[in-house]
C-alpha positions in Angstrom: 16.0 25.9 5.2 19.3 25.4 7.0 21.5 25.3 3.8 19.7 22.2 2.4 19.3 22.0 -1.4 16.4 20.5 -3.2 17.3 16.9 -4.0 19.7 16.5 -1.0 19.3 13.2 0.7 19.7 12.9 4.5 22.8 11.2 5.6 24.0 9.1 8.6 23.8 12.2 10.8 19.9 12.0 10.2 19.6 8.2 10.0 19.1 8.5 6.2 15.7 10.1 6.8 14.3 6.8 8.4 12.2 7.3 11.5 10.9 4.8 14.1 7.5 3.2 13.2 4.7 5.6 14.2 6.8 8.7 13.6 5.9 9.0 9.9 2.5 9.3 8.4 3.0 6.7 5.7 2.2 3.6 7.7 1.7 0.4 5.6 1.0 -3.3 6.1 -1.3 -5.4 8.3 -3.4 -6.8 5.4 -0.6 -8.6 3.3 -1.3 -9.0 -0.4 -0.6 -12.3 -2.0 -2.0 -15.3 -3.8 -1.9 -17.7 -0.9 -4.7 -17.3 1.6 -2.6 -19.0 4.3 0.2 -16.3 4.1 -1.9 -13.3 3.0 -5.2 -11.5 3.7 -6.0 -10.1 0.1 -5.4 -11.2 -3.4 -3.8 -9.2 -6.3 -7.0 -7.0 -6.6 -7.0 -6.2 -2.8 -10.0 -8.5 -2.3 -10.2 -10.4 0.9 -9.5 -14.1 0.4 -12.4 -15.0 2.6 -15.0 -12.5 1.8 -15.8 -11.8 -2.0 -17.2 -8.3 -1.5 -14.6 -6.7 0.8 -11.6 -4.8 -0.7 -8.8 -3.1 1.1 -7.8 -0.1 -1.1 -5.2 1.6 1.1 -1.6 0.9 2.1 -2.6 -2.1 4.2 -1.8 -4.7 1.5 1.8 -3.4 1.1 4.3 -6.1 2.4 7.1 -3.6 2.9 7.7 0.2 3.0 10.3 2.2 1.4 11.2 5.6 2.7 9.1 7.3 0.0 5.5 8.5 0.0 3.1 5.6 -1.1 0.3 7.8 -2.3 0.8 7.2 -6.1 1.0 3.4 -5.5 -2.1 3.5 -3.4 -3.9 5.5 -6.1 -2.8 3.2 -9.0 -3.9 0.0 -7.1 -7.2 1.6 -6.1 -7.9 2.5 -9.6 -7.0 -1.2 -10.8 -9.1 -2.6 -8.0 -12.1 -0.3 -8.9 -12.0 -1.4 -12.5 -11.9 -5.1 -11.3 -14.9 -4.5 -9.1 -16.9 -2.9 -11.9 -16.1 -6.0 -14.2 -17.0 -8.3 -11.5 -20.2 -6.6 -10.8 -21.2 -6.8 -14.4 -20.6 -10.5 -14.4 -22.6 -10.7 -11.0 -19.7 -12.3 -9.4 -19.8 -10.0 -6.3 
């Protein structure tokens, strides 16, 4: 492993582990989450502002990306969204 120790963080010599867009597999964005339909695509439940029965449950709604894997956040938001969908279906809102 080249002398690396678990927990070592990349330094300036490795650009702190940050790579150019497209070089990492954790791409996010393009369907911004927010409460204002003029500045975002989906609401807090990842539901399109313009179409009630369409939800974006991936990393698209993230407005920024840290250098960490977003999988757990995607899973948590997807779970929350699925519970919202179930409740809205029971109410016949979607």
